[in-house]
C-alpha positions in Angstrom: 120.6 90.5 103.3 119.1 86.9 103.5 120.8 84.9 100.6 118.0 82.1 101.1 117.1 81.0 97.6 112.8 80.9 97.4 111.2 78.9 94.5 110.1 80.8 92.2 106.0 81.5 91.6 105.7 78.6 89.0 107.6 76.2 91.0 105.2 76.3 93.9 103.0 73.5 94.2 99.3 73.6 93.3 96.5 73.5 95.9 93.2 72.1 94.1 92.5 74.6 91.3 95.2 77.2 92.9 98.4 77.9 91.6 101.3 79.2 93.9 100.8 77.6 97.1 103.5 78.9 99.6 102.4 76.5 102.9 105.6 74.5 102.7 107.6 77.9 101.9 108.5 78.4 105.8 107.1 75.0 107.2 103.8 74.0 108.4 103.5 75.7 111.8 104.6 79.3 110.6 102.5 82.3 111.5 104.1 85.0 109.9 103.8 84.6 106.0 106.0 86.6 103.9 106.6 88.9 106.9 109.6 85.7 107.6 111.6 88.0 104.8 112.0 90.9 106.8 115.0 89.4 108.5 117.5 91.5 110.4 120.1 91.2 107.8 116.9 93.4 105.6 116.1 95.7 108.2 120.0 96.7 109.4 119.9 97.2 104.8 116.7 99.1 105.1 117.7 101.4 107.8 120.4 102.9 105.4 117.6 104.7 103.5 117.3 107.2 106.4 119.2 110.1 105.3 117.2 113.4 106.2 115.7 112.2 109.4 112.2 113.1 107.7 109.0 111.3 108.9 105.6 110.9 107.1 102.5 109.2 108.5 100.8 106.9 106.3 98.0 106.2 108.5 94.5 107.8 108.0 92.9 108.9 111.4 90.9 106.2 112.9 88.1 108.3 113.4 87.6 107.5 109.9 85.6 106.6 107.0 82.5 107.8 109.0 80.6 105.5 107.2 82.7 102.5 106.8 82.3 100.1 104.0 81.4 96.4 103.9 79.2 97.0 106.9 81.7 97.3 109.1 81.3 99.4 112.6 81.6 103.0 112.6 84.5 104.2 114.7 83.3 105.9 118.3 85.4 108.1 120.1 83.7 109.0 123.6 86.1 111.5 125.5 84.9 112.4 129.6 85.8 114.1 132.6 87.1 111.8 136.0 88.2 115.0 137.4 88.6 118.8 136.6 92.7 118.1 135.7 92.0 115.0 134.2 90.5 113.5 131.4 90.0 109.8 130.2 88.9 108.6 126.3 87.8 104.7 125.0 87.7 104.1 121.2 85.8 101.3 119.8 86.5 100.5 116.1 86.3 97.6 113.6 89.9 97.0 113.0 89.1 97.3 109.3 86.9 100.4 109.1 89.9 102.7 107.9 93.8 102.1 107.3 94.8 98.6 108.0 96.6 95.4 107.6 94.3 92.3 106.3 95.8 89.4 109.2 96.0 85.3 108.2 92.7 85.2 110.3 90.7 87.8 107.9 90.5 85.6 104.7 90.9 82.0 103.9 89.9 80.2 100.7 86.4 80.1 99.4 84.6 77.0 99.5 87.7 75.2 100.6 86.8 76.7 104.1 90.8 76.7 105.3 93.2 79.9 106.4 96.8 80.2 105.6 98.6 77.2 106.0 95.8 74.6 105.5 94.2 75.8 108.8 90.7 74.9 109.0 88.0 77.4 109.5 86.5 75.3 112.4 89.6 75.7 114.3 89.3 79.8 114.3 88.4 80.7 117.4 85.2 83.0 117.3 83.7 84.9 120.1 84.8 86.8 122.9 88.4 86.2 123.6 89.5 86.2 127.4 93.2 85.5 128.0 94.2 85.0 131.4 98.2 84.7 131.2 99.5 86.7 128.4 102.8 84.7 128.6 100.9 81.5 128.5 97.9 81.8 126.1 95.7 79.1 124.7 97.5 78.7 121.5 94.4 77.0 119.6 92.6 80.1 120.4 95.3 82.7 119.2 96.3 80.8 116.0 97.2 83.0 113.3 96.6 86.2 115.1 97.8 89.5 114.3 99.8 88.9 117.7 102.2 87.6 115.5 102.7 90.6 113.1 102.8 92.8 116.0 105.5 91.7 117.8 107.7 90.9 115.0 106.9 93.8 113.1 106.4 94.9 109.8 109.6 97.0 109.0 112.4 97.3 106.4 112.1 99.1 103.0 109.1 100.8 101.9 108.4 101.2 97.8 106.1 103.8 96.4 104.9 103.3 92.9 102.9 106.1 92.7 100.3 105.5 89.5 98.4 108.1 90.5 101.6 110.5 89.8 102.6 108.5 86.4 99.1 108.7 85.0 98.7 112.1 85.6 102.3 113.0 84.4 102.7 114.8 88.4 99.0 116.4 88.3 99.0 117.7 84.7 96.7 115.7 83.0 93.3 114.5 84.9 93.4 110.7 86.1 92.0 108.5 83.1 89.7 106.3 85.8 87.6 106.6 88.8 89.1 105.2 91.9 85.9 105.0 93.0 84.9 102.7 90.1 85.5 98.9 89.5 88.9 99.9 87.1 91.5 96.9 87.0 95.3 98.5 87.3 97.2 96.1 84.8 100.9 94.7 85.9 102.4 96.6 82.9 101.5 100.1 84.3 102.9 99.1 87.8 106.2 97.9 86.0 106.1 100.7 83.6 105.9 103.5 86.6 108.3 101.7 89.0 110.6 102.2 86.0 110.0 105.6 85.3 110.4 106.7 88.8 113.8 104.8 88.8 112.6 102.1 90.9 113.8 98.7 91.5 112.7 96.1 93.7 114.4 93.8 96.2 113.9 90.8 98.3 111.5 91.9 101.3 110.4 95.0 100.0 107.1 96.6 101.7 105.4 97.5 98.2 102.8 100.5 98.4 100.5 101.2 95.8 99.1 104.7 95.0 95.9 104.4 93.6 93.6 107.4 94.0 91.4 106.9 96.8 92.5 109.3 99.3 93.3 112.2 96.3 89.1 111.5 95.5 88.1 111.6 98.6 90.0 114.8 99.7 88.7 116.4 96.7 85.2 115.2 97.1 82.2 117.3 99.2 80.3 115.6 101.8 77.3 115.0 98.9 79.7 113.1 96.4 81.1 111.0 99.3 77.5 109.8 100.5 76.6 109.3 97.1 79.6 107.0 96.3 78.6 105.2 99.7 74.9 104.8 98.2 76.4 103.4 95.0 78.2 100.2 97.0 81.6 98.6 96.7 83.4 99.6 93.7 87.1 100.5 93.4 90.0 100.2 91.5 92.9 98.2 92.5 95.2 95.4 90.9 94.1 93.1 88.4 93.4 89.5 89.4 95.7 87.6 86.8 98.3 84.9 87.0 100.9 87.3 85.8 100.0 89.7 88.8 100.6 86.8 91.3 103.6 86.1 89.4 105.1 89.8 89.7 103.8 89.6 93.5 105.3 86.5 94.4 108.4 86.6 92.2 109.8 89.7 93.6 109.5 88.3 97.0 107.8 91.4 98.7 107.2 91.2 102.6 103.6 92.8 102.3 101.7 95.0 99.8 99.4 97.9 100.9 97.6 100.8 98.9 95.1 103.8 99.6 92.1 101.8 98.2 89.3 100.0 100.4 90.6 96.9 98.6 94.1 96.6 97.5 91.9 94.2 94.4 89.7 95.5 91.8 86.7 95.5 93.5 84.3 93.4 92.9 85.9 90.7 92.0 85.0 87.3 90.7 85.5 84.5 93.1 87.7 82.2 91.5 90.3 85.4 90.8 89.8 86.7 94.3 93.3 87.7 95.0 93.1 87.7 98.7 92.2 84.3 98.8 96.1 83.6 97.0 97.7 86.9 99.2 96.9 86.1 102.6 95.6 82.0 102.2 98.1 80.7 100.2 100.8 83.0 100.9 100.3 84.8 104.1 101.4 88.4 102.8 100.2 91.3 104.6 97.6 93.3 102.7 97.3 97.2 103.7 94.6 99.1 102.5 93.2 102.5 103.3 96.4 104.1 103.9 97.0 107.3 103.3 99.6 108.2 101.0 99.3 111.8 99.9 101.8 113.1 102.2 103.9 110.3 101.1 103.7 111.2 97.6 104.4 114.9 97.9 107.8 113.8 99.7 108.9 111.1 97.2 108.2 113.8 94.1 110.1 116.4 96.1 113.2 114.2 97.0 113.2 112.4 93.9 113.4 109.0 96.2 110.6 106.3 96.3 112.0 104.1 98.5 112.3 105.0 102.5 112.8 103.0 105.6 109.5 101.4 106.4 108.0 100.8 109.9 104.4 99.4 110.9 103.7 98.2 114.9 99.9 96.4 114.5 98.4 96.6 117.6 99.4 93.2 119.8 96.1 91.8 120.4 96.6 88.2 120.9 94.2 86.3 118.2 93.5 89.9 116.5 92.1 89.5 112.9 93.3 92.7 112.0 94.7 95.8 113.0 95.4 99.3 112.4 99.3 99.6 110.6 100.7 102.7 112.6 102.8 102.9 109.9 105.5 105.8 109.2 108.1 106.2 106.0 111.5 107.6 107.1 113.6 109.5 105.0 
């Protein structure tokens, strides 16, 4: 595993009113962010998690949700017959309508209009991107694109912190909050849940939080789901505090994901918006809408909350985000 000593959160410089700016950690031209932590040694060590040969899909079907949040386009799958013995299909999606990684071009610093590594918003290419040569693209048009993570891979040790199971004592009690409301998950509960699971963290882990959105979705009928959509975007998620930032950085997670439509309690106040820190200051992938229901069952059955994790985002040169194509291996 990497022996490189990284600065602590409190050792990182400030950027204006933001604490914990990591732009200098991997160099001014870096486009990987915390994915740099997934070194060959880290991946080799993580592969030792495979003992049973069991794999678990962590992706919601690309067709879902049928009516995405945040005014995103509905996924459309079209299948047609070319000949009697041949079919083709096409799919049209917003890469952040369902299971997703938010990439480094997705969210910058509000008011400052800059993205990871001090990249000006005006320098981000927008519009119909045409690339003539995949081996020699115009870098100015694809800077900070999702292809950087796609070509590296998001592969390492995954760690599930199953907050739903923790709060409900394995399903014996009701969840004390509604995942479809603005409920902030305190850092203490994440730490206590991990402790109860017997989970310890190590540098380069992919942190995965089960907060309850998917369980609520699967247990609700269409009428309830429609009512939630009409209400607007209100979701449970991690609290937006300096201690939460300190925890996430000092554990040196390579990425963070959950089953919620937003990783953080939503809607956030602009000043506390964690997307700014995670993506804009650290370059940390944010995974949202992961389907963790099957993973939760396997972790409970095996008593193991760590596993080999792989994710291969779509190799879209200059892309903003991508479905994760993620899996856990036990």
